[in-house]
C-alpha positions in Angstrom: 91.3 94.5 123.8 89.9 97.1 126.3 86.8 99.2 125.4 89.0 102.3 125.4 91.5 100.8 123.0 88.7 99.5 120.8 87.0 102.9 120.7 90.3 104.6 119.9 91.0 102.2 117.1 87.6 102.8 115.5 88.1 106.5 115.7 91.5 106.3 114.1 90.1 104.1 111.3 87.4 106.7 110.6 90.0 109.5 110.5 92.1 107.5 108.0 89.2 106.6 105.7 89.3 107.7 102.1 85.5 107.6 101.8 85.7 105.4 98.8 82.8 103.1 97.7 84.6 100.1 99.2 86.5 101.8 102.0 88.1 99.1 104.1 88.7 101.5 107.0 85.0 102.2 107.3 84.1 98.6 106.9 86.6 97.6 109.7 85.3 100.4 111.9 81.7 99.1 111.5 82.8 95.5 112.2 84.7 96.5 115.3 82.0 98.8 116.7 79.2 96.3 116.2 77.3 95.5 119.4 75.4 92.2 119.8 72.8 93.1 122.5 69.1 93.5 122.7 67.9 96.7 120.9 66.6 98.3 124.1 70.0 98.0 125.8 72.2 98.6 122.7 70.2 101.7 121.8 71.3 103.4 124.9 75.0 103.1 124.5 77.6 105.4 122.9 79.1 102.4 121.2 75.9 101.4 119.5 75.3 105.0 118.4 78.8 105.1 116.9 78.2 101.7 115.2 74.9 102.9 113.7 76.5 106.0 112.3 79.4 104.1 110.8 77.2 101.5 109.3 75.0 104.2 107.8 78.2 105.8 106.3 79.3 102.5 104.9 75.9 102.0 103.2 76.0 105.6 101.8 79.4 104.9 100.3 78.2 101.7 98.7 75.1 103.4 97.4 77.3 106.2 96.0 75.4 109.0 97.7 76.4 112.6 96.9 79.6 114.0 98.3 78.0 116.4 100.7 75.8 113.6 102.2 78.9 111.4 102.6 80.9 114.2 104.3 78.1 114.9 106.7 77.7 111.2 107.5 81.5 110.9 108.0 81.6 113.9 110.3 78.7 112.5 112.4 80.4 109.1 112.6 83.6 110.8 113.8 81.6 112.8 116.4 79.9 109.7 117.8 83.0 107.6 117.7 84.7 110.4 119.7 81.9 110.5 122.2 82.2 106.7 122.5 85.9 107.0 123.2 85.3 109.7 125.8 82.5 107.8 127.5 84.7 104.6 127.8 87.7 106.7 129.2 85.4 108.3 131.7 84.0 104.9 132.9 87.3 103.0 132.8 88.7 102.1 136.3 91.6 104.2 137.3 
C-alpha cells in the first residue's frame, strides 16, 4: 500500500469513528499510522505526529475522559492525519 493510500485510509477511519471507549476505527487508525523508527527521525515526520495524536485519542477514549477533551483530541488527530495525507501527496512521484 502506498503512503498516500495509507494516509487516506487513516483519515477516513478517523472520520468514521464513533468515539466510543473501544472504538475499532481509532484503534485501527493508530495501528496503521504507527511508525517504527528512531525517535529523532520519527519525531520529524507528519506520519508520526498523526500516530501520536491518534494514540493519545485512543487512550483518552479508554480512560473515559470528558466529552470536550475527546472532541478536541479527535479534531487534532483529524488535522494531523490530513496534514500527513497532504505531505505524502506532495512528496509522491508524479
